[in-house]
N, C-alpha and C positions, 0 to 999 in steps of 0.2 A: 296473432293468429295462434304463436308457436310460444305467446306467454305462458307458462306454468300454472297460472291460472284457469284456463281452459279446460285443459285435460280432460277433468269429470264432465266435463259440458259434450266432447268431442267424444267420449267412449259411450255415453247415453243416445247419442245424437247415431251413432255406430250401430246403436243396437236396435234402434227403432227401424234404421236403413236395410241392415243386412240381415237381420235376424227373424222368427216367426212372430217377433214384439211388432213389426210394421203392420200385424193386423189389429191390432187394441186403436182403439176410437182417438181420430186426431187429437178431440179436445183433451183427452188422458195424457197423450202426449206432449201437448203444449202445455198443460201446468207441470208436469213433469219438470220440461225441459225450462221454463220460467222459472221455477223453484232453484233448481240448478244455476241458470245463469244468475239469477237473483243472488243468492247466498255463494257462489263461486267465485263470480268474476264481479257482478254490480258492485257489492259491499267493500269487498278488499279493494279492487280499482279507487272507491271514494276516499276509501279510510286512507289508502296511500297518496291520492292527490291530495287531500286535506293536511294530512303530515307535511307535506312538501310546502305545503302553501303557508301551514302556522311555521314549522319549524326553520323555514326558509331554507332549504336544502334543494341543492342543485340534483340532476340525475345520477351525477356522477359519486355527490356526495352522499345519496340514498344507497347504492352500489357497497358501501363500506361495510364490513362486515360490524361495527359497531350502531350502525344507524339501522340494522335489519331487523330488531325486536319488536319493536311497535307494530312495523306490517305484518310480521308474522304472528303478531298477538291478534290484530284484526281479523286476520284469516282463520286463524285457529278458532274465533270466537264465531265466526261466521258458518263454518263449515260445520261444528259441533251445533249452529242451531239449526242446520239445513239437514243435520241427520236426526234431530229432536222432532221436529215437525215432520219426516219423513216417516218417523218411529209412530209419531200421533195420529198420523194420517193411515198407516197400515200398507203404505205402497210394500211391494215387492221386495224380498229381502235381496236381489240382487241389485237396485237400484243402490238400496243402504249401502250393497257392498263397496260399490264404487265409491262413495262417498266416504266410505269409514278408511278406504286404502288411501282418497287424498289425503284425510285428516291423520292419520297414524305416519303417513309419508313428510307432511308438513313438521308435526313432532319431534320426529327424530332429524330433521331439517335443524326445527331451534336449538334441540340438543347439541349438537353440530356446531351450530353456530355460534356457541359460548366461547369455539377455541381454533375454529376452522372455519372459513366461507364455502359452503357447499354450492354447487351448480344447482339452483330450484329449476333453472329451465332445462336441464337434464334430469333432474326430477319427473318432472310432467312428460317428455321423450318418454320414459323408463317405465312409467305408468300406463303411457299408451300402445307400447310393444306388448308389455304383462297380460294388459286387460286384451287385445289381440291374441296372445297365445291360450289365456286361460278360456275365454271363450270358443277357440277353437275348439279346446279338449271338451267343451263342454256342450257344443252344437256339432261334432263329427265334421268340420269345417276345415278345409286345407286353404291357409290365407297366404300362400305363398308369395303373391303380389303385393298384396297390400304390405306383409311382412318386409319385403325389399323392399318398397317405398317407405314405411315407418324408419327402417334401419337408414337408409341414403339420408333422409331429412334428420334424424338423429346424428347421424355423423358430421352432416352440413352444420347443425346449430351448434355442435362440441366444438368444431370446428372453430365454427365465427366466434366463440365463447373465448376459444385460448388466444385465437388473432388479437381480439380486441382487448385481452389481459386483464380481463374480469374472472378467471380460473386457470388454475393450474390442469393440466392432465388429469392427475389423480381426483381433484373434485368434482372434474365431468365424469370422469369413469365412475367414482363413487355415489355421485347424484343419479346416472343412470339405474344403477344396480339397485339402488335405494327402492326408486318407483316402481323400477318391473318387479322386484320381491314383494313390495308391500301391495301392487295392484295383484299379480297373480294367487299369492295367500288371501286376500281377503274377499275377492272375489270367487274365486274357487271354494273358499269357506262359507260364505256367503250362500250359494248354490247347493249346500249339503242339508 
């Protein structure tokens, strides 16, 4: 549920539930959610699963910085395909903005992964908080309670990543900031 791959899906689901987009036909909502689920969650998850089987990597080995390149490539390709298909279908620009934010955040993570292991879990949480902030600006909505809940969840997840010795405090904070900035930037730009 808090895997970074789910962040674009949660953002779009939140749009369908808590904005005027709830008035869209349910067939369209299912089409968009299904497409985002398939490209943002299913394909990367299956790619990582197949990599673990063929490379015989344990979960612990996959968390090493050196082994993260292939999962990143699969995720980048999948997000890019989702963006291309959404563009061909001429979906609303703000849906594409959510996917573009996730894609750019992943590109930054791939780049940083060359010498430093960034927390992609926190990139996802930062993306959720950034999206909530961006949509509150766009819809003139005061999201204080969802904002507090997301910040508490972010803190709990970041703390768990540090306690599990998967990341340092700096990697957790930088991951959150990357997700937040990418989400805010691309959602606000896509609305213009």
